[in-house]
C-alpha positions, 0 to 999 in steps of 0.5 A: 050917609049917601042918601042924606049927607046933610043929616050926617054932618058930624060924622062926615066932618069927623071923616074929613078930620081923621083922613087929613090928620092921618095923611099928615101924620103918615107923611110928616110925623111917622118918617121923623119919629120913626115909630113903626107901630104908627104905620098901622094907624097913620096911612095915606089911604085914610085920606079917601075918607076926606075925599068922599065926605067932601064930595058928599057935602059938595053934591048935597049943597049943590045938587045941580052939579050932578048933571054936570058931572055925568061924564065922571059917572060914565067913566065909572061905568067903564071902570075896569076897561079904563083901568086896563087901558091906564095900566097898558098905557103907563106900561108902554109909555114908561117901561124900559122895553117899550117907548121908555119916556122915563118918568113924569115930574111931580109938577106935571103929574096932576095935569097929566092925570087930569088930562088922562082922566078927561080923555077917558071920560070923553071916550067912555061917554062916546062908547056908552052912547053906542054900547051898554057896557065897556069892552072889559065889563061886557066880557066880565058879564058874559063870562059871569052869566055864561052867555053872550050879553047884548052889547048894543045900546038902545037906538034912542040914546045918542052921544050928544044927549050923554054929554054934560 
């Protein structure tokens, strides 16, 4: 399905329908009907199928987007480092023992999430222009292989060539 999404249109369309239906049922039907058995079938996590299938359709129909979305791939190459950075930032900003800003209203949440991801993507692109891995990924690889992994990237790569 990932190699040729257009050849699997029916399966991907079924994934979108199932994902959206499960999300709607989990958020609207289950709380109103109060049937605990439905909780195992209708879950928010199934919406991921809809996201993945829609992204595959979009990239298959518009292959030029792949180059423009390279910064998203850079953030993915540093997924562990970015995750740890997110958790640390959220903990420091919203915990009672640090800055303690309270909470973000649902109206502001999507904009805050996109801003946070954009900052991570730019940071990841700049970092990967100089280094092979993110700091957490480098540590993980070094521990896995039992020796220090090379950290520096090739000198031929530059930050400006990595930007979309």
